[in-house]
C-alpha positions in Angstrom: 27.3 -31.5 161.3 25.0 -28.2 162.0 27.6 -27.2 164.7 30.7 -27.5 162.4 29.2 -25.1 160.0 30.6 -21.7 159.5 28.4 -18.8 160.4 28.8 -15.7 158.3 28.9 -12.4 160.0 25.7 -10.3 159.8 26.0 -6.6 158.1 24.7 -4.1 160.2 22.5 -1.7 158.1 20.7 1.5 159.3 18.0 3.4 157.3 19.1 6.5 155.2 18.4 9.7 156.8 16.2 12.4 154.8 19.5 14.2 154.1 21.2 11.2 152.8 18.3 10.4 150.5 18.1 14.1 149.4 21.8 14.0 148.4 21.5 10.9 146.5 18.4 12.0 144.7 20.4 15.4 143.7 23.5 13.1 142.6 21.3 11.1 140.5 19.7 14.3 139.0 23.3 15.9 138.3 24.4 12.8 136.5 21.3 12.7 134.3 21.8 16.3 133.4 25.5 15.8 132.8 24.7 12.8 130.6 22.2 14.7 128.6 24.1 17.8 128.1 27.2 15.9 126.9 25.8 13.1 124.8 22.6 15.0 123.3 22.9 18.8 123.9 26.6 19.1 122.9 25.9 16.7 119.8 23.0 18.8 118.6 25.0 22.1 119.1 27.8 20.5 117.0 25.5 19.2 114.3 23.9 22.8 114.1 27.0 24.6 113.9 28.1 22.1 111.2 24.7 22.7 109.2 25.2 26.6 109.7 28.6 26.4 108.2 27.1 24.2 105.2 24.3 26.7 104.9 26.8 29.8 104.8 28.9 27.8 102.0 25.6 27.0 99.9 24.4 30.6 100.3 27.9 31.8 99.0 27.7 29.3 95.9 23.9 30.4 95.4 25.2 34.1 95.2 27.9 33.4 92.9 25.6 31.4 90.8 23.2 34.3 90.7 25.9 36.8 89.9 27.1 34.3 86.9 23.3 34.1 85.7 23.1 38.0 85.9 26.0 38.1 83.8 24.6 35.7 81.2 24.4 38.3 78.2 27.7 39.5 79.0 29.3 36.0 79.1 27.9 35.3 75.7 29.2 38.6 74.4 32.6 37.8 75.7 32.6 34.3 74.5 31.7 35.4 70.9 34.3 38.1 71.2 36.6 35.4 72.1 35.8 33.1 69.3 36.3 36.2 67.1 39.6 36.9 68.5 40.4 33.3 68.2 39.4 32.9 64.6 41.6 36.4 64.0 44.6 34.7 65.7 44.3 31.4 63.7 43.8 33.4 60.4 47.5 34.3 60.7 48.8 30.9 60.4 48.3 28.3 58.0 46.0 25.5 59.1 48.4 22.8 57.9 51.7 22.5 56.2 50.2 21.8 53.0 52.6 22.5 50.1 49.8 23.0 47.5 48.3 25.8 49.4 51.4 27.5 50.3 52.3 27.6 46.6 48.9 28.8 45.9 49.0 31.7 48.3 52.6 32.6 47.3 51.7 32.6 43.4 48.8 35.0 44.4 50.9 37.3 46.3 53.9 37.7 44.4 54.1 40.1 41.5 54.5 37.9 38.5 55.0 40.6 35.8 58.1 42.0 37.7 59.6 38.8 39.3 59.9 35.5 38.0 60.0 32.6 40.3 62.1 29.6 38.8 60.8 27.0 41.4 59.9 26.3 45.1 62.0 24.1 47.2 60.6 22.7 50.6 62.4 21.6 53.5 61.0 18.9 55.9 58.3 20.2 58.7 59.8 21.0 61.9 58.8 22.1 65.3 59.7 25.2 66.9 59.1 26.4 70.5 57.2 29.6 70.8 55.9 31.0 74.2 55.9 27.4 75.5 54.1 26.0 72.6 55.5 23.7 69.8 54.6 25.3 66.7 55.0 23.3 63.3 56.9 25.4 60.6 58.4 24.7 57.3 61.2 26.3 55.5 60.7 27.4 51.6 63.5 28.3 49.3 62.4 30.7 46.5 65.0 31.5 43.8 63.9 34.6 41.7 64.9 37.0 39.2 63.5 40.4 38.1 63.9 44.1 38.5 64.7 46.1 41.8 60.9 47.6 42.1 59.6 44.3 41.6 61.8 42.3 44.1 61.1 45.2 46.7 57.5 44.6 46.1 58.0 40.8 46.5 59.7 41.3 49.9 56.8 43.7 51.1 54.2 41.2 50.1 55.8 38.5 52.4 56.1 41.0 55.0 52.2 41.8 54.9 51.2 38.4 54.4 47.7 37.5 55.8 49.5 34.3 56.9 52.4 34.0 59.4 55.5 34.1 57.2 59.1 35.2 57.9 61.9 36.0 55.7 64.6 33.8 57.1 67.5 34.7 54.6 67.9 36.8 51.4 70.7 36.9 48.9 71.0 39.2 45.9 73.2 39.2 42.6 73.4 42.0 40.1 73.1 40.8 36.5 72.9 44.5 35.0 71.6 47.9 35.7 68.0 46.7 35.8 67.9 43.0 36.7 68.8 41.1 39.7 69.0 37.4 40.9 68.8 36.0 44.2 67.4 33.6 46.6 65.0 34.0 49.5 64.3 31.5 52.4 61.0 32.0 53.8 59.7 30.0 56.8 55.8 29.5 57.4 54.2 28.8 60.6 51.0 26.5 61.0 48.5 25.9 63.9 48.3 22.1 63.1 48.0 20.1 66.1 47.2 23.1 68.2 43.7 24.1 67.1 41.1 23.3 64.6 40.9 25.6 61.5 39.4 26.2 58.2 41.8 23.9 56.0 41.4 26.3 53.0 43.9 29.1 52.9 42.4 31.0 49.9 38.6 30.4 48.9 38.0 29.9 45.6 34.9 31.7 43.9 33.1 29.9 41.4 30.0 31.0 39.2 27.2 28.8 38.7 26.7 27.9 35.1 23.1 28.5 33.9 24.1 26.9 30.2 24.4 23.3 31.4 25.3 22.6 27.6 28.4 24.5 27.7 31.5 24.9 29.7 31.7 28.7 29.0 28.2 29.8 30.6 29.6 31.0 33.8 31.7 33.8 31.8 30.5 37.2 31.7 29.1 38.4 28.4 28.7 34.8 27.4 25.4 34.7 24.9 24.1 31.0 24.3 22.9 30.0 20.9 19.9 28.5 22.6 18.1 31.5 24.7 16.9 30.6 28.2 14.0 32.0 29.9 12.1 32.4 26.4 10.5 30.2 23.7 13.1 27.5 22.4 11.4 27.2 19.1 13.6 26.6 16.1 12.3 27.5 12.7 9.7 25.0 11.6 9.3 23.7 15.1 5.8 24.3 16.5 6.6 22.5 19.8 8.8 25.0 21.3 9.0 24.8 25.2 9.2 27.7 27.6 12.3 27.3 30.1 12.0 29.5 33.1 15.2 29.5 35.5 14.6 28.5 39.0 14.8 31.5 41.2 17.4 32.3 43.7 16.4 33.5 47.0 18.1 35.5 49.9 19.9 33.2 52.2 19.1 34.4 55.7 21.3 31.9 57.5 24.2 29.4 56.0 25.2 27.7 59.3 28.7 28.7 58.8 29.3 29.7 62.4 31.1 27.2 64.9 29.2 27.8 68.2 25.7 26.8 68.7 23.6 26.8 72.1 21.5 23.5 72.7 18.7 24.1 74.7 16.4 21.4 76.4 12.6 22.0 77.2 13.3 19.9 80.5 16.1 17.9 82.3 15.1 14.6 80.2 15.9 16.3 77.0 19.7 16.0 76.4 21.9 16.4 73.3 24.1 18.7 71.4 24.4 21.2 68.5 27.7 21.3 66.6 29.0 22.1 63.1 28.8 19.5 60.5 31.0 19.1 57.5 27.6 17.5 55.8 26.3 20.5 54.2 23.9 21.4 51.3 25.4 24.8 51.0 28.8 26.2 51.9 31.2 24.3 54.2 29.4 23.6 57.2 25.8 22.7 58.3 24.5 22.3 61.8 24.4 18.8 63.2 21.7 18.2 66.0 21.9 15.1 68.2 19.1 14.7 70.7 17.5 12.0 73.2 14.2 13.1 74.3 12.0 11.4 77.1 8.7 12.7 76.4 7.3 13.3 80.1 5.9 16.7 79.7 3.4 18.4 77.3 6.5 20.2 75.6 9.4 17.6 74.9 11.7 19.8 72.8 15.3 20.1 71.8 16.2 23.6 71.0 18.8 25.4 69.2 19.4 28.9 69.8 20.1 31.1 66.8 18.9 34.3 67.9 22.7 35.7 68.1 22.4 35.6 64.4 19.9 38.3 64.3 17.7 36.6 61.5 15.1 39.4 61.0 12.0 39.5 58.3 10.9 42.7 57.7 8.0 41.8 55.9 6.4 38.5 54.8 8.2 36.7 52.0 6.2 34.7 49.3 8.1 31.6 50.4 10.8 30.6 52.9 12.7 27.1 53.0 15.1 25.3 55.1 17.3 22.1 54.2 17.3 19.2 56.6 19.2 16.2 56.5 17.7 12.9 57.8 19.3 9.8 58.3 16.1 7.9 58.8 12.4 8.2 59.2 11.5 10.0 62.2 8.2 10.3 64.3 8.9 13.7 65.9 8.3 17.4 64.3 10.4 19.7 63.5 9.7 23.5 64.1 10.9 27.2 64.0 10.6 29.5 67.0 10.2 33.3 66.1 9.1 36.4 68.0 7.2 39.1 66.4 7.7 43.0 66.9 5.3 42.6 69.9 7.3 40.1 71.8 4.6 37.4 71.1 5.5 33.8 70.2 5.3 33.0 66.7 6.2 29.1 66.8 5.3 27.0 63.9 5.6 23.4 63.0 7.2 23.0 59.7 7.4 19.4 59.2 4.9 16.8 60.9 7.3 13.8 61.2 10.2 13.3 58.9 9.2 11.2 56.1 12.5 11.3 54.0 16.0 10.3 54.1 18.8 12.5 52.9 18.3 16.1 52.1 14.8 17.7 52.3 13.7 21.3 51.3 11.2 22.3 53.9 8.9 24.9 53.4 8.4 27.2 56.5 4.8 28.8 56.9 5.2 32.3 58.2 2.4 34.3 59.3 0.8 36.5 56.4 -0.3 39.3 58.9 2.2 42.2 58.3 1.2 44.0 61.4 3.2 41.2 63.5 6.5 42.0 61.2 9.4 42.9 61.7 9.8 39.1 62.7 12.9 37.6 64.6 13.6 33.9 64.0 15.3 32.8 67.3 15.2 28.9 67.8 15.0 25.7 65.7 13.5 22.6 67.4 12.7 18.9 67.2 10.0 17.8 69.5 8.0 14.5 70.2 4.6 14.2 71.8 4.0 13.2 75.6 4.6 9.6 76.4 6.9 9.2 73.5 10.7 8.7 73.6 13.2 9.2 70.5 16.8 9.8 69.9 18.7 10.7 66.7 20.4 12.9 64.5 19.5 15.9 62.3 21.4 18.4 60.2 20.1 21.8 59.3 21.5 23.9 56.6 20.5 27.0 54.2 17.8 29.1 55.4 16.5 30.7 52.4 13.6 33.5 51.7 12.0 34.4 48.4 10.5 37.7 47.8 8.5 38.9 44.7 11.9 40.1 43.2 12.7 36.4 42.9 10.1 36.0 40.4 7.7 34.5 43.0 8.5 30.9 41.7 7.3 28.2 43.9 10.0 25.8 45.0 8.6 22.6 46.0 9.8 20.3 48.7 12.4 17.7 47.2 13.4 14.7 49.0 16.4 12.9 48.0 16.1 9.1 49.0 19.4 7.8 50.3 20.6 4.7 52.3 18.4 4.3 55.4 20.2 4.5 58.9 19.7 3.6 62.4 20.9 5.4 65.6 23.4 4.2 68.1 24.1 5.5 71.5 27.6 5.2 72.5 28.1 3.1 75.8 30.9 3.0 78.3 33.9 1.2 76.8 32.7 1.4 73.2 35.2 1.7 70.3 34.7 2.3 66.7 35.5 -1.0 65.6 33.7 -2.8 68.7 30.6 -0.9 67.5 30.8 -2.3 64.1 31.4 -5.9 65.2 28.3 -5.3 67.9 25.9 -4.0 65.0 27.1 -5.8 61.8 29.2 -8.7 63.4 32.6 -7.5 61.7 35.0 -4.7 62.1 35.2 -4.0 58.3 32.5 -0.9 58.7 34.6 1.0 61.3 35.7 3.4 58.5 32.3 3.8 57.4 31.1 4.6 60.7 33.9 7.4 61.3 33.0 9.0 57.7 29.2 9.4 58.5 29.8 10.7 61.8 32.6 13.2 60.8 35.0 11.5 63.1 38.7 11.0 62.8 40.7 7.7 63.6 41.8 7.5 67.1 39.2 10.2 68.0 37.7 9.4 71.5 34.1 8.4 71.6 32.2 10.5 74.6 29.6 8.2 76.3 26.0 9.2 75.3 27.1 10.5 71.6 24.5 9.3 69.1 26.0 7.8 66.0 24.1 7.4 62.5 24.7 3.7 61.2 23.7 2.4 57.8 21.1 -0.2 58.4 21.6 -3.5 56.8 
């Protein structure tokens, strides 16, 4: 069987020559260099070029940001100017198509002695497109009678009205040589639905009544039968008491402005500062919402009020600010000021917040007159290191008392109200859902809206802090 086996041919080989070995080595080196260049060097170059492009983009952005930061003061000034211009434009229109306010303004404008207005007739509100905006308007029919000069003054008053009014049509009938009858159709325009505006058309000034026992005490020249500020001693009454009226100070800031700047002391302090209709004086206060993680030595939520130029030229006898609290709070309230030498004059005005409702808080100012004038720049709420806190405070009526205010001491007054808890809005929350989550029922939804100055249908921003009545 061995003879039947097929024999394979032998492959003849020869040893490589020195030249062939050299060429093979060179070929291997070329392959290694080519692979390294293609898969390593070129890839690194592409990545370096990409990083260089990113670097140029970031440098451009940094330059733009630095340019914006250098223009910070100019931007603030432009922002304030835009707000002034916005308020000026809004003042030309009615805030709402409120018939009562329109009648009030017309009665205030029209010459009553020369023109008699029979009645006002109002049409249904309508929408008119002006400069690609849908502006609400309403027609008013004004039947009148009077002399020529009075009617001319009436038309002139409409023309010069502080609110946007337009005479749509005018008809006149002669009664005699000195009297005319007619009808005027006036169209009024409103920013309702376009912008928020002060709902009052004409502010009504009221006078404090120092004589609480009579309705006539606010009238000039009124003399009470029972004198105030002296001895209330009737004949034969040896127990007369002296009544001293509470002094009225100078209001340094009434918090009626609409724009505030919230400044955190570090990135883990977040919040906002916005106008509030919960006010102790005037129409608005300032609502400070805050969430503070106390990781640093200074954990403060600042509100910048330096643009209001609140300056004290010399030390007042006393100074107070009203603060509304929804709950007892562990943090401190303070005021930051700068003296005439540029030195910090920060001071804590309340250690903790041990009241609910409005509190009249005393501000202890430096008594050294060499540090004045003193400029108040910030309000703040702070917590200590390793403390966390979130909540809401409302500030109003910063008031100073000097010697001409009788130097009377006005002690802190705290008004006990309902106790509140705070709730931070989570994704997907609704007002009715929060009411159900906190109270087990949706019936407190309207209360939540009212206490937090919100309207039905308003979107709840995630992170907003709500004050809820504790039950």
